[in-house]
Structure formats: structure tokens, C-alpha cells
N, C-alpha and C positions, 0 to 999 in steps of 0.2 A: 619165472623171474627170480633172480638171486637176491640175497639179502646181504647188505654190506656189514663188515665186521664192526665198524664204528656204530652202526645202528643197534647191533646186538649188545655191544658194551653199554651204550646209552640206556637201553631199556633195562638192563640188569641194574645199572647204577641208579636209575630212577626208583626202582623198587627196593634196592638195598644200598642206600647212600654211602655207607662206609666200605663198600666192597672194593677189593682189589680184583681187577678183571684182566685176564690175558686171553686174547683170542688169536688162534692160528688158523689160516685157511689151508686145510690139508691137501686139497686137490687143485687149488688155484682156480676153481670154478665158481666160488661164491655160494656153493651149496653144501659143502662138507667142511665143518669147522670142529676144532677142539677148543674148549674153554676151561680155564682154571679160575675158579671164583673163591675168594677168601672173604668171609664176613663174620662179624661178631653175632649177627642175627642167627647164625647156625648153631650157636652154643646150646647144648642140651637137645639138639634135634638129631634124629637118625639120618643116615646118609640118604635114604629114600626121601625123607621130609626135606632135606636140604635141596635135593634135585627138584622136588616138586615146587619149591619156592622159586628156583631159577626158571623152571618151565612156566610158572605163573607169570613171572616178570616178562616173558616173551609174548604174552597175550595172544596165544593161539597160533603163533607163526610156526611153531614146531610142526613138521609134517606137511607144511604148506610151502611158503616161500623159503623157509629154512628146512632143508631136506634132512640133514644129519648134524648132530652135535654130540661129540664125545665130551662128556662133562666130568670134571674133577672139582669137588668142593672140599673146603676145609675151614677151620676156625683159626683166627690169628694166634700165633705162638707168642707167649710173653717173654 
């Protein structure tokens, strides 16, 4: 069963309320997405820590209903 892009965005925003989230369905199958997430919560965190925060927001769906997620994270630019 595929996961809807709106659900992915909602889960990320629930964990990172200030996040700007862009989701693209790469294959049109609901299983392969690219996400760009920008949040001030990432300030001072390594790229690995930022990605871990996003994966934690997805509450175990990675590797299950969400097969693949190409993830780009960043902090807001002033």
C-alpha cells in the first residue's frame, strides 16, 4: 500500500511545525518520493541528525508503506 504525499507532509509538519516541506512523487506510484524540508529545528544539527529528525517524524513508515524517500534538508536562510 502506497503512502500519500499529503500524509508525509502532515507527519513532518506535526513534528517540525515551522517546516517548509516540498514533496515530489518521483515515479507516480506513491512509493518513491523526494522531499525537501527546511526547518529552524535543524540549526546546529549535522545533516545526519537532520535526516534522523525527519525519519522520526515518519513514525516507522520508512521501509514499509513508504518505500523510498530522497531527502534534502536545510535551515532557513536569513
